[in-house]
PDB file of N, H, CA, C and O in Angstrom:
ATOM      1  N   UNK A   1       0.520  -1.242  -0.080  1.00  0.00           N
ATOM      2  CA  UNK A   1      -0.049   0.259  -0.095  1.00  0.00           C
ATOM      3  C   UNK A   1       0.749   1.352   0.031  1.00  0.00           C
ATOM      4  O   UNK A   1       1.552   1.498   0.953  1.00  0.00           O
ATOM      5  N   UNK A   2       0.587   2.044  -0.757  1.00  0.00           N
ATOM      6  H   UNK A   2      -0.065   1.925  -1.506  1.00  0.00           H
ATOM      7  CA  UNK A   2       1.293   3.453  -0.914  1.00  0.00           C
ATOM      8  C   UNK A   2       0.945   4.395   0.148  1.00  0.00           C
ATOM      9  O   UNK A   2      -0.269   4.559   0.275  1.00  0.00           O
ATOM     10  N   UNK A   3       1.768   5.121   1.019  1.00  0.00           N
ATOM     11  H   UNK A   3       2.754   4.987   0.916  1.00  0.00           H
ATOM     12  CA  UNK A   3       1.489   6.242   1.921  1.00  0.00           C
ATOM     13  C   UNK A   3       1.627   5.344   3.177  1.00  0.00           C
ATOM     14  O   UNK A   3       1.716   4.125   3.325  1.00  0.00           O
ATOM     15  N   UNK A   4       1.608   6.518   4.123  1.00  0.00           N
ATOM     16  H   UNK A   4       1.536   7.509   4.003  1.00  0.00           H
ATOM     17  CA  UNK A   4       1.992   6.160   5.773  1.00  0.00           C
ATOM     18  C   UNK A   4       0.385   5.581   5.961  1.00  0.00           C
ATOM     19  O   UNK A   4      -0.604   6.135   5.480  1.00  0.00           O
ATOM     20  N   UNK A   5       0.381   4.608   6.598  1.00  0.00           N
ATOM     21  H   UNK A   5       1.184   4.159   6.988  1.00  0.00           H
ATOM     22  CA  UNK A   5      -0.349   3.441   7.332  1.00  0.00           C
ATOM     23  C   UNK A   5      -0.752   3.377   9.060  1.00  0.00           C
ATOM     24  O   UNK A   5      -0.049   2.966   9.982  1.00  0.00           O
ATOM     25  N   UNK A   6      -2.027   3.895   9.094  1.00  0.00           N
ATOM     26  H   UNK A   6      -2.599   4.228   8.345  1.00  0.00           H
ATOM     27  CA  UNK A   6      -2.231   3.485  10.731  1.00  0.00           C
ATOM     28  C   UNK A   6      -2.996   2.253  11.098  1.00  0.00           C
ATOM     29  O   UNK A   6      -4.225   2.314  11.112  1.00  0.00           O
ATOM     30  N   UNK A   7      -2.392   1.168  11.390  1.00  0.00           N
ATOM     31  H   UNK A   7      -1.394   1.118  11.380  1.00  0.00           H
ATOM     32  CA  UNK A   7      -3.474   0.099  12.279  1.00  0.00           C
ATOM     33  C   UNK A   7      -3.701   0.051  13.475  1.00  0.00           C
ATOM     34  O   UNK A   7      -2.688  -0.045  14.167  1.00  0.00           O
ATOM     35  N   UNK A   8      -4.603   0.078  13.974  1.00  0.00           N
ATOM     36  H   UNK A   8      -5.426   0.156  13.411  1.00  0.00           H
ATOM     37  CA  UNK A   8      -5.597   0.255  15.297  1.00  0.00           C
ATOM     38  C   UNK A   8      -5.644  -1.305  15.676  1.00  0.00           C
ATOM     39  O   UNK A   8      -6.157  -2.164  14.958  1.00  0.00           O
ATOM     40  N   UNK A   9      -4.983  -1.555  17.007  1.00  0.00           N
ATOM     41  H   UNK A   9      -4.566  -0.857  17.590  1.00  0.00           H
ATOM     42  CA  UNK A   9      -5.234  -2.602  17.692  1.00  0.00           C
ATOM     43  C   UNK A   9      -6.735  -2.881  18.346  1.00  0.00           C
ATOM     44  O   UNK A   9      -7.400  -2.057  18.973  1.00  0.00           O
ATOM     45  N   UNK A  10      -7.068  -4.138  18.065  1.00  0.00           N
ATOM     46  H   UNK A  10      -6.527  -4.807  17.555  1.00  0.00           H
ATOM     47  CA  UNK A  10      -8.673  -4.235  18.987  1.00  0.00           C
ATOM     48  C   UNK A  10      -8.546  -3.807  20.283  1.00  0.00           C
ATOM     49  O   UNK A  10      -7.421  -3.595  20.736  1.00  0.00           O
ATOM     50  N   UNK A  11      -9.726  -3.616  21.080  1.00  0.00           N
ATOM     51  H   UNK A  11     -10.640  -3.789  20.712  1.00  0.00           H
ATOM     52  CA  UNK A  11      -9.308  -3.267  22.526  1.00  0.00           C
ATOM     53  C   UNK A  11      -8.965  -4.436  23.352  1.00  0.00           C
ATOM     54  O   UNK A  11      -9.526  -5.532  23.374  1.00  0.00           O
ATOM     55  N   UNK A  12      -7.586  -3.875  24.273  1.00  0.00           N
ATOM     56  H   UNK A  12      -7.130  -2.985  24.255  1.00  0.00           H
ATOM     57  CA  UNK A  12      -7.061  -5.191  25.364  1.00  0.00           C
ATOM     58  C   UNK A  12      -7.755  -5.639  25.634  1.00  0.00           C
ATOM     59  O   UNK A  12      -7.678  -6.868  25.609  1.00  0.00           O
ATOM     60  N   UNK A  13      -9.195  -4.882  26.186  1.00  0.00           N
ATOM     61  H   UNK A  13      -9.258  -3.884  26.207  1.00  0.00           H
ATOM     62  CA  UNK A  13     -10.136  -5.625  27.458  1.00  0.00           C
ATOM     63  C   UNK A  13     -10.797  -6.763  26.928  1.00  0.00           C
ATOM     64  O   UNK A  13     -10.956  -7.668  27.747  1.00  0.00           O
ATOM     65  N   UNK A  14     -11.111  -6.910  26.092  1.00  0.00           N
ATOM     66  H   UNK A  14     -10.982  -6.175  25.427  1.00  0.00           H
ATOM     67  CA  UNK A  14     -11.780  -8.022  24.815  1.00  0.00           C
ATOM     68  C   UNK A  14     -10.597  -9.268  24.763  1.00  0.00           C
ATOM     69  O   UNK A  14     -10.730 -10.369  25.298  1.00  0.00           O
ATOM     70  N   UNK A  15      -9.579  -8.871  24.092  1.00  0.00           N
ATOM     71  H   UNK A  15      -9.471  -7.977  23.658  1.00  0.00           H
ATOM     72  CA  UNK A  15      -8.461  -9.786  23.638  1.00  0.00           C
ATOM     73  C   UNK A  15      -7.379  -9.998  25.088  1.00  0.00           C
ATOM     74  O   UNK A  15      -6.280 -10.426  24.733  1.00  0.00           O
ATOM     75  N   UNK A  16      -7.453  -9.856  26.077  1.00  0.00           N
ATOM     76  H   UNK A  16      -8.346  -9.509  26.365  1.00  0.00           H
ATOM     77  CA  UNK A  16      -6.464 -10.391  27.101  1.00  0.00           C
ATOM     78  C   UNK A  16      -5.361 -11.811  26.727  1.00  0.00           C
ATOM     79  O   UNK A  16      -5.833 -12.948  26.766  1.00  0.00           O
ATOM     80  N   UNK A  17      -4.539 -11.682  26.530  1.00  0.00           N
ATOM     81  H   UNK A  17      -4.156 -10.759  26.498  1.00  0.00           H
ATOM     82  CA  UNK A  17      -3.559 -12.805  26.153  1.00  0.00           C
ATOM     83  C   UNK A  17      -3.194 -12.725  24.793  1.00  0.00           C
ATOM     84  O   UNK A  17      -2.281 -13.426  24.356  1.00  0.00           O
ATOM     85  N   UNK A  18      -3.884 -11.860  24.015  1.00  0.00           N
ATOM     86  H   UNK A  18      -4.626 -11.292  24.370  1.00  0.00           H
ATOM     87  CA  UNK A  18      -3.529 -11.934  22.596  1.00  0.00           C
ATOM     88  C   UNK A  18      -2.577 -11.256  21.842  1.00  0.00           C
ATOM     89  O   UNK A  18      -2.368 -10.060  22.049  1.00  0.00           O
ATOM     90  N   UNK A  19      -1.943 -11.915  20.946  1.00  0.00           N
ATOM     91  H   UNK A  19      -2.113 -12.886  20.778  1.00  0.00           H
ATOM     92  CA  UNK A  19      -0.874 -11.380  20.443  1.00  0.00           C
ATOM     93  C   UNK A  19      -1.105 -10.796  18.922  1.00  0.00           C
ATOM     94  O   UNK A  19      -1.933 -11.164  18.090  1.00  0.00           O
ATOM     95  N   UNK A  20      -0.080  -9.744  18.827  1.00  0.00           N
ATOM     96  H   UNK A  20       0.593  -9.445  19.504  1.00  0.00           H
ATOM     97  CA  UNK A  20      -0.939  -9.453  17.208  1.00  0.00           C
ATOM     98  C   UNK A  20       0.833  -8.976  16.523  1.00  0.00           C
ATOM     99  O   UNK A  20       1.608  -8.664  17.426  1.00  0.00           O
ATOM    100  N   UNK A  21       1.213  -8.939  15.605  1.00  0.00           N
ATOM    101  H   UNK A  21       0.583  -9.193  14.871  1.00  0.00           H
ATOM    102  CA  UNK A  21       2.298  -9.079  14.563  1.00  0.00           C
ATOM    103  C   UNK A  21       2.362  -8.001  13.539  1.00  0.00           C
ATOM    104  O   UNK A  21       1.732  -8.331  12.534  1.00  0.00           O
ATOM    105  N   UNK A  22       2.872  -6.904  13.459  1.00  0.00           N
ATOM    106  H   UNK A  22       3.384  -6.636  14.275  1.00  0.00           H
ATOM    107  CA  UNK A  22       2.433  -5.914  12.608  1.00  0.00           C
ATOM    108  C   UNK A  22       4.053  -5.906  11.733  1.00  0.00           C
ATOM    109  O   UNK A  22       5.146  -5.690  12.256  1.00  0.00           O
ATOM    110  N   UNK A  23       3.845  -6.132  10.653  1.00  0.00           N
ATOM    111  H   UNK A  23       2.957  -6.307  10.228  1.00  0.00           H
ATOM    112  CA  UNK A  23       5.291  -6.447   9.419  1.00  0.00           C
ATOM    113  C   UNK A  23       4.759  -5.335   8.377  1.00  0.00           C
ATOM    114  O   UNK A  23       3.656  -5.173   7.855  1.00  0.00           O
ATOM    115  N   UNK A  24       6.018  -4.607   8.278  1.00  0.00           N
ATOM    116  H   UNK A  24       6.914  -4.738   8.702  1.00  0.00           H
ATOM    117  CA  UNK A  24       6.022  -3.946   6.895  1.00  0.00           C
ATOM    118  C   UNK A  24       6.305  -4.696   5.691  1.00  0.00           C
ATOM    119  O   UNK A  24       7.499  -4.907   5.479  1.00  0.00           O
ATOM    120  N   UNK A  25       5.415  -5.171   4.803  1.00  0.00           N
ATOM    121  H   UNK A  25       4.445  -5.000   4.976  1.00  0.00           H
ATOM    122  CA  UNK A  25       6.047  -6.222   3.830  1.00  0.00           C
ATOM    123  C   UNK A  25       6.206  -5.239   2.102  1.00  0.00           C
ATOM    124  O   UNK A  25       6.485  -5.593   0.957  1.00  0.00           O
ATOM    125  N   UNK A  26       5.969  -4.343   2.543  1.00  0.00           N
ATOM    126  H   UNK A  26       5.743  -4.056   3.473  1.00  0.00           H
ATOM    127  CA  UNK A  26       6.419  -3.140   1.477  1.00  0.00           C
ATOM    128  C   UNK A  26       7.546  -2.939   1.416  1.00  0.00           C
ATOM    129  O   UNK A  26       8.055  -2.841   0.299  1.00  0.00           O
ATOM    130  N   UNK A  27       8.262  -2.820   2.469  1.00  0.00           N
ATOM    131  H   UNK A  27       7.848  -2.899   3.376  1.00  0.00           H
ATOM    132  CA  UNK A  27       9.963  -2.296   3.034  1.00  0.00           C
ATOM    133  C   UNK A  27      10.163  -0.564   2.639  1.00  0.00           C
ATOM    134  O   UNK A  27      11.252  -0.048   2.385  1.00  0.00           O
ATOM    135  N   UNK A  28       8.646   0.258   2.664  1.00  0.00           N
ATOM    136  H   UNK A  28       7.762  -0.161   2.870  1.00  0.00           H
ATOM    137  CA  UNK A  28       8.846   1.239   2.626  1.00  0.00           C
ATOM    138  C   UNK A  28       8.610   2.318   3.935  1.00  0.00           C
ATOM    139  O   UNK A  28       8.492   3.542   3.897  1.00  0.00           O
ATOM    140  N   UNK A  29       8.589   1.496   4.974  1.00  0.00           N
ATOM    141  H   UNK A  29       8.684   0.501   5.006  1.00  0.00           H
ATOM    142  CA  UNK A  29       8.111   2.217   6.438  1.00  0.00           C
ATOM    143  C   UNK A  29       8.861   2.965   6.658  1.00  0.00           C
ATOM    144  O   UNK A  29       8.465   3.741   7.528  1.00  0.00           O
ATOM    145  N   UNK A  30      10.407   3.296   6.090  1.00  0.00           N
ATOM    146  H   UNK A  30      10.729   2.666   5.383  1.00  0.00           H
ATOM    147  CA  UNK A  30      11.075   4.610   6.321  1.00  0.00           C
ATOM    148  C   UNK A  30      10.400   5.655   5.846  1.00  0.00           C
ATOM    149  O   UNK A  30      10.360   6.507   6.734  1.00  0.00           O
ATOM    150  N   UNK A  31      10.045   5.885   5.225  1.00  0.00           N
ATOM    151  H   UNK A  31      10.078   5.193   4.504  1.00  0.00           H
ATOM    152  CA  UNK A  31       9.352   6.941   3.949  1.00  0.00           C
ATOM    153  C   UNK A  31       7.898   6.946   4.591  1.00  0.00           C
ATOM    154  O   UNK A  31       7.348   8.018   4.840  1.00  0.00           O
ATOM    155  N   UNK A  32       7.271   5.696   4.861  1.00  0.00           N
ATOM    156  H   UNK A  32       7.718   4.825   4.659  1.00  0.00           H
ATOM    157  CA  UNK A  32       5.857   5.805   4.782  1.00  0.00           C
ATOM    158  C   UNK A  32       5.835   4.822   6.023  1.00  0.00           C
ATOM    159  O   UNK A  32       5.727   3.600   5.920  1.00  0.00           O
ATOM    160  N   UNK A  33       5.959   5.567   7.287  1.00  0.00           N
ATOM    161  H   UNK A  33       6.047   6.560   7.371  1.00  0.00           H
ATOM    162  CA  UNK A  33       5.279   4.858   8.905  1.00  0.00           C
ATOM    163  C   UNK A  33       4.021   4.614   8.491  1.00  0.00           C
ATOM    164  O   UNK A  33       3.098   5.124   7.856  1.00  0.00           O
ATOM    165  N   UNK A  34       4.517   3.038   9.461  1.00  0.00           N
ATOM    166  H   UNK A  34       5.267   2.624   9.977  1.00  0.00           H
ATOM    167  CA  UNK A  34       3.134   3.038   9.992  1.00  0.00           C
ATOM    168  C   UNK A  34       3.102   2.575  11.340  1.00  0.00           C
ATOM    169  O   UNK A  34       3.786   1.755  11.952  1.00  0.00           O
ATOM    170  N   UNK A  35       1.986   3.416  11.701  1.00  0.00           N
ATOM    171  H   UNK A  35       1.430   4.082  11.203  1.00  0.00           H
ATOM    172  CA  UNK A  35       1.532   4.083  13.299  1.00  0.00           C
ATOM    173  C   UNK A  35       0.516   2.999  14.121  1.00  0.00           C
ATOM    174  O   UNK A  35      -0.675   2.863  13.844  1.00  0.00           O
ATOM    175  N   UNK A  36       1.018   2.477  14.872  1.00  0.00           N
ATOM    176  H   UNK A  36       1.986   2.587  15.097  1.00  0.00           H
ATOM    177  CA  UNK A  36       0.261   1.215  15.886  1.00  0.00           C
ATOM    178  C   UNK A  36      -0.765   2.214  16.534  1.00  0.00           C
ATOM    179  O   UNK A  36      -0.273   3.080  17.259  1.00  0.00           O
ATOM    180  N   UNK A  37      -2.616   2.201  16.305  1.00  0.00           N
ATOM    181  H   UNK A  37      -3.015   1.498  15.717  1.00  0.00           H
ATOM    182  CA  UNK A  37      -2.806   3.102  17.763  1.00  0.00           C
ATOM    183  C   UNK A  37      -3.411   1.954  18.441  1.00  0.00           C
ATOM    184  O   UNK A  37      -3.319   0.763  18.143  1.00  0.00           O
ATOM    185  N   UNK A  38      -4.022   2.491  19.369  1.00  0.00           N
ATOM    186  H   UNK A  38      -4.097   3.459  19.611  1.00  0.00           H
ATOM    187  CA  UNK A  38      -5.238   1.857  20.078  1.00  0.00           C
ATOM    188  C   UNK A  38      -6.569   1.830  20.194  1.00  0.00           C
ATOM    189  O   UNK A  38      -7.039   2.468  19.251  1.00  0.00           O
ATOM    190  N   UNK A  39      -7.348   1.436  20.838  1.00  0.00           N
ATOM    191  H   UNK A  39      -6.966   0.918  21.604  1.00  0.00           H
ATOM    192  CA  UNK A  39      -8.672   1.619  20.552  1.00  0.00           C
ATOM    193  C   UNK A  39      -8.866   2.743  21.957  1.00  0.00           C
ATOM    194  O   UNK A  39      -8.064   2.505  22.860  1.00  0.00           O
ATOM    195  N   UNK A  40      -9.720   3.780  22.187  1.00  0.00           N
ATOM    196  H   UNK A  40     -10.371   3.974  21.453  1.00  0.00           H
ATOM    197  CA  UNK A  40      -9.785   4.476  22.960  1.00  0.00           C
ATOM    198  C   UNK A  40      -8.268   4.768  23.571  1.00  0.00           C
ATOM    199  O   UNK A  40      -7.266   4.962  22.883  1.00  0.00           O
ATOM    200  N   UNK A  41      -8.339   4.751  25.225  1.00  0.00           N
ATOM    201  H   UNK A  41      -9.154   4.593  25.784  1.00  0.00           H
ATOM    202  CA  UNK A  41      -7.462   5.081  25.879  1.00  0.00           C
ATOM    203  C   UNK A  41      -6.267   4.149  26.185  1.00  0.00           C
ATOM    204  O   UNK A  41      -5.232   4.493  26.757  1.00  0.00           O
ATOM    205  N   UNK A  42      -6.511   3.137  25.802  1.00  0.00           N
ATOM    206  H   UNK A  42      -7.351   2.857  25.337  1.00  0.00           H
ATOM    207  CA  UNK A  42      -5.497   1.907  25.854  1.00  0.00           C
ATOM    208  C   UNK A  42      -4.050   2.752  25.415  1.00  0.00           C
ATOM    209  O   UNK A  42      -3.882   3.783  24.764  1.00  0.00           O
ATOM    210  N   UNK A  43      -2.927   1.642  26.210  1.00  0.00           N
ATOM    211  H   UNK A  43      -3.063   0.804  26.739  1.00  0.00           H
ATOM    212  CA  UNK A  43      -1.602   2.373  25.922  1.00  0.00           C
ATOM    213  C   UNK A  43      -0.735   1.527  25.548  1.00  0.00           C
ATOM    214  O   UNK A  43      -0.853   0.487  26.196  1.00  0.00           O
ATOM    215  N   UNK A  44       0.360   1.485  24.546  1.00  0.00           N
ATOM    216  H   UNK A  44       0.456   2.330  24.020  1.00  0.00           H
ATOM    217  CA  UNK A  44       1.839   0.361  23.930  1.00  0.00           C
ATOM    218  C   UNK A  44       2.415   0.884  24.993  1.00  0.00           C
ATOM    219  O   UNK A  44       2.314   2.088  25.228  1.00  0.00           O
ATOM    220  N   UNK A  45       3.101   0.047  25.782  1.00  0.00           N
ATOM    221  H   UNK A  45       3.184  -0.931  25.591  1.00  0.00           H
ATOM    222  CA  UNK A  45       3.908   0.513  26.920  1.00  0.00           C
ATOM    223  C   UNK A  45       4.352   1.664  26.792  1.00  0.00           C
ATOM    224  O   UNK A  45       5.375   2.189  26.354  1.00  0.00           O
ATOM    225  N   UNK A  46       2.757   2.183  27.564  1.00  0.00           N
ATOM    226  H   UNK A  46       1.926   1.756  27.920  1.00  0.00           H
ATOM    227  CA  UNK A  46       2.775   3.612  28.373  1.00  0.00           C
ATOM    228  C   UNK A  46       2.550   4.207  27.339  1.00  0.00           C
ATOM    229  O   UNK A  46       1.998   5.214  27.783  1.00  0.00           O
ATOM    230  N   UNK A  47       2.583   4.363  25.893  1.00  0.00           N
ATOM    231  H   UNK A  47       3.031   3.545  25.532  1.00  0.00           H
ATOM    232  CA  UNK A  47       2.321   5.838  24.971  1.00  0.00           C
ATOM    233  C   UNK A  47       1.012   5.188  24.483  1.00  0.00           C
ATOM    234  O   UNK A  47       0.415   4.112  24.512  1.00  0.00           O
ATOM    235  N   UNK A  48       0.874   6.735  23.915  1.00  0.00           N
ATOM    236  H   UNK A  48       1.358   7.609  23.892  1.00  0.00           H
ATOM    237  CA  UNK A  48      -0.507   6.148  23.073  1.00  0.00           C
ATOM    238  C   UNK A  48      -0.479   5.524  21.872  1.00  0.00           C
ATOM    239  O   UNK A  48      -1.403   4.881  21.375  1.00  0.00           O
ATOM    240  N   UNK A  49       0.917   5.781  21.271  1.00  0.00           N
ATOM    241  H   UNK A  49       1.668   6.304  21.674  1.00  0.00           H
ATOM    242  CA  UNK A  49       1.167   4.640  19.870  1.00  0.00           C
ATOM    243  C   UNK A  49       2.588   4.409  19.971  1.00  0.00           C
ATOM    244  O   UNK A  49       3.537   4.707  20.697  1.00  0.00           O
ATOM    245  N   UNK A  50       2.220   3.494  18.525  1.00  0.00           N
ATOM    246  H   UNK A  50       1.449   3.252  17.936  1.00  0.00           H
ATOM    247  CA  UNK A  50       4.146   3.124  18.513  1.00  0.00           C
ATOM    248  C   UNK A  50       4.159   3.699  17.118  1.00  0.00           C
ATOM    249  O   UNK A  50       3.141   4.211  16.654  1.00  0.00           O
ATOM    250  N   UNK A  51       5.527   3.613  16.293  1.00  0.00           N
ATOM    251  H   UNK A  51       6.355   3.196  16.670  1.00  0.00           H
ATOM    252  CA  UNK A  51       5.828   3.942  14.985  1.00  0.00           C
ATOM    253  C   UNK A  51       6.761   2.508  14.547  1.00  0.00           C
ATOM    254  O   UNK A  51       7.736   2.054  15.146  1.00  0.00           O
ATOM    255  N   UNK A  52       6.230   2.087  13.546  1.00  0.00           N
ATOM    256  H   UNK A  52       5.438   2.456  13.059  1.00  0.00           H
ATOM    257  CA  UNK A  52       7.640   1.302  12.807  1.00  0.00           C
ATOM    258  C   UNK A  52       8.073   1.922  11.622  1.00  0.00           C
ATOM    259  O   UNK A  52       7.406   2.223  10.632  1.00  0.00           O
ATOM    260  N   UNK A  53       9.077   2.051  11.808  1.00  0.00           N
ATOM    261  H   UNK A  53       9.619   1.807  12.612  1.00  0.00           H
ATOM    262  CA  UNK A  53       9.608   3.355  10.532  1.00  0.00           C
ATOM    263  C   UNK A  53      10.971   2.699  10.059  1.00  0.00           C
ATOM    264  O   UNK A  53      11.812   3.448   9.563  1.00  0.00           O
ATOM    265  N   UNK A  54      11.224   1.441  10.174  1.00  0.00           N
ATOM    266  H   UNK A  54      10.541   0.832  10.577  1.00  0.00           H
ATOM    267  CA  UNK A  54      12.500   0.789   9.492  1.00  0.00           C
ATOM    268  C   UNK A  54      11.652  -0.250   8.565  1.00  0.00           C
ATOM    269  O   UNK A  54      10.705  -0.986   8.843  1.00  0.00           O
ATOM    270  N   UNK A  55      12.532   0.037   7.070  1.00  0.00           N
ATOM    271  H   UNK A  55      13.301   0.635   6.844  1.00  0.00           H
ATOM    272  CA  UNK A  55      12.100  -0.989   6.076  1.00  0.00           C
ATOM    273  C   UNK A  55      12.245  -2.137   6.489  1.00  0.00           C
ATOM    274  O   UNK A  55      13.294  -2.436   7.059  1.00  0.00           O
ATOM    275  N   UNK A  56      10.979  -3.296   6.260  1.00  0.00           N
ATOM    276  H   UNK A  56      10.127  -3.052   5.797  1.00  0.00           H
ATOM    277  CA  UNK A  56      10.968  -4.457   6.882  1.00  0.00           C
ATOM    278  C   UNK A  56      10.776  -4.649   8.328  1.00  0.00           C
ATOM    279  O   UNK A  56      10.741  -5.764   8.849  1.00  0.00           O
ATOM    280  N   UNK A  57      10.661  -3.616   8.921  1.00  0.00           N
ATOM    281  H   UNK A  57      10.689  -2.711   8.498  1.00  0.00           H
ATOM    282  CA  UNK A  57      10.676  -3.957  10.328  1.00  0.00           C
ATOM    283  C   UNK A  57       9.319  -4.168  10.614  1.00  0.00           C
ATOM    284  O   UNK A  57       8.331  -4.059   9.888  1.00  0.00           O
ATOM    285  N   UNK A  58       9.454  -4.544  11.997  1.00  0.00           N
ATOM    286  H   UNK A  58      10.257  -4.633  12.587  1.00  0.00           H
ATOM    287  CA  UNK A  58       8.237  -5.545  12.504  1.00  0.00           C
ATOM    288  C   UNK A  58       8.190  -5.268  13.952  1.00  0.00           C
ATOM    289  O   UNK A  58       9.253  -5.010  14.515  1.00  0.00           O
ATOM    290  N   UNK A  59       7.091  -5.288  14.623  1.00  0.00           N
ATOM    291  H   UNK A  59       6.227  -5.498  14.165  1.00  0.00           H
ATOM    292  CA  UNK A  59       6.677  -5.372  15.729  1.00  0.00           C
ATOM    293  C   UNK A  59       5.883  -6.618  16.694  1.00  0.00           C
ATOM    294  O   UNK A  59       5.226  -7.386  15.992  1.00  0.00           O
ATOM    295  N   UNK A  60       5.864  -6.801  17.583  1.00  0.00           N
ATOM    296  H   UNK A  60       6.398  -6.178  18.154  1.00  0.00           H
ATOM    297  CA  UNK A  60       5.065  -7.930  18.348  1.00  0.00           C
ATOM    298  C   UNK A  60       4.321  -6.917  19.423  1.00  0.00           C
ATOM    299  O   UNK A  60       4.901  -5.991  19.990  1.00  0.00           O
ATOM    300  N   UNK A  61       2.981  -7.252  19.592  1.00  0.00           N
ATOM    301  H   UNK A  61       2.510  -8.005  19.132  1.00  0.00           H
ATOM    302  CA  UNK A  61       2.375  -6.713  20.701  1.00  0.00           C
ATOM    303  C   UNK A  61       1.255  -7.970  21.240  1.00  0.00           C
ATOM    304  O   UNK A  61       0.707  -8.891  20.634  1.00  0.00           O
ATOM    305  N   UNK A  62       1.222  -7.537  22.602  1.00  0.00           N
ATOM    306  H   UNK A  62       1.667  -6.790  23.094  1.00  0.00           H
ATOM    307  CA  UNK A  62       0.410  -8.521  23.337  1.00  0.00           C
ATOM    308  C   UNK A  62      -0.366  -7.565  24.397  1.00  0.00           C
ATOM    309  O   UNK A  62       0.099  -6.603  25.009  1.00  0.00           O
ATOM    310  N   UNK A  63      -1.858  -8.176  24.448  1.00  0.00           N
ATOM    311  H   UNK A  63      -2.236  -8.957  23.952  1.00  0.00           H
ATOM    312  CA  UNK A  63      -2.515  -7.731  25.576  1.00  0.00           C
ATOM    313  C   UNK A  63      -2.603  -8.196  27.037  1.00  0.00           C
ATOM    314  O   UNK A  63      -2.743  -9.417  27.112  1.00  0.00           O
ATOM    315  N   UNK A  64      -2.561  -7.556  28.228  1.00  0.00           N
ATOM    316  H   UNK A  64      -2.448  -6.564  28.167  1.00  0.00           H
ATOM    317  CA  UNK A  64      -2.962  -8.077  29.505  1.00  0.00           C
ATOM    318  C   UNK A  64      -4.156  -8.052  29.818  1.00  0.00           C
ATOM    319  O   UNK A  64      -4.432  -8.464  30.944  1.00  0.00           O
ATOM    320  N   UNK A  65      -5.380  -7.510  28.838  1.00  0.00           N
ATOM    321  H   UNK A  65      -5.156  -7.175  27.923  1.00  0.00           H
ATOM    322  CA  UNK A  65      -6.601  -7.212  29.455  1.00  0.00           C
ATOM    323  C   UNK A  65      -6.476  -5.671  29.511  1.00  0.00           C
ATOM    324  O   UNK A  65      -7.541  -5.059  29.424  1.00  0.00           O
ATOM    325  N   UNK A  66      -5.530  -5.069  29.622  1.00  0.00           N
ATOM    326  H   UNK A  66      -4.665  -5.565  29.693  1.00  0.00           H
ATOM    327  CA  UNK A  66      -5.575  -3.787  30.218  1.00  0.00           C
ATOM    328  C   UNK A  66      -5.292  -2.690  29.083  1.00  0.00           C
ATOM    329  O   UNK A  66      -5.924  -1.710  28.688  1.00  0.00           O
ATOM    330  N   UNK A  67      -3.985  -3.319  28.706  1.00  0.00           N
ATOM    331  H   UNK A  67      -3.471  -4.115  29.027  1.00  0.00           H
ATOM    332  CA  UNK A  67      -2.945  -2.451  27.652  1.00  0.00           C
ATOM    333  C   UNK A  67      -1.890  -2.875  26.975  1.00  0.00           C
ATOM    334  O   UNK A  67      -1.335  -3.770  27.612  1.00  0.00           O
ATOM    335  N   UNK A  68      -1.419  -2.667  26.086  1.00  0.00           N
ATOM    336  H   UNK A  68      -1.870  -1.940  25.569  1.00  0.00           H
ATOM    337  CA  UNK A  68      -0.791  -3.547  25.320  1.00  0.00           C
ATOM    338  C   UNK A  68       1.095  -3.240  25.431  1.00  0.00           C
ATOM    339  O   UNK A  68       1.747  -2.234  25.711  1.00  0.00           O
ATOM    340  N   UNK A  69       1.370  -4.250  25.164  1.00  0.00           N
ATOM    341  H   UNK A  69       0.841  -5.067  24.937  1.00  0.00           H
ATOM    342  CA  UNK A  69       3.209  -4.194  25.363  1.00  0.00           C
ATOM    343  C   UNK A  69       3.688  -4.767  24.286  1.00  0.00           C
ATOM    344  O   UNK A  69       3.239  -5.825  23.848  1.00  0.00           O
ATOM    345  N   UNK A  70       4.797  -4.016  23.678  1.00  0.00           N
ATOM    346  H   UNK A  70       5.162  -3.156  24.034  1.00  0.00           H
ATOM    347  CA  UNK A  70       5.492  -4.484  22.763  1.00  0.00           C
ATOM    348  C   UNK A  70       6.596  -5.824  23.486  1.00  0.00           C
ATOM    349  O   UNK A  70       7.053  -5.907  24.626  1.00  0.00           O
ATOM    350  N   UNK A  71       6.820  -7.101  21.839  1.00  0.00           N
ATOM    351  H   UNK A  71       6.448  -7.033  20.913  1.00  0.00           H
ATOM    352  CA  UNK A  71       7.705  -7.579  22.571  1.00  0.00           C
ATOM    353  C   UNK A  71       8.526  -7.835  21.145  1.00  0.00           C
ATOM    354  O   UNK A  71       9.640  -8.357  21.160  1.00  0.00           O
TER     355      UNK A  71
END
């Protein structure tokens, strides 16, 4: 996909223990960042969003039932 992208993780409250991996398969994240967001006021490692900005980069996320954490 061309251009910057935002991925919204589902609510951590309803997916406790769930894991997701977000991957830049286009190889363009350094130019077109991938922003990972959450529903509502949930956080990712204490922050409102996370950014993948490395070509072919990836990040894993897991829910503890309250917030999201990077792995």
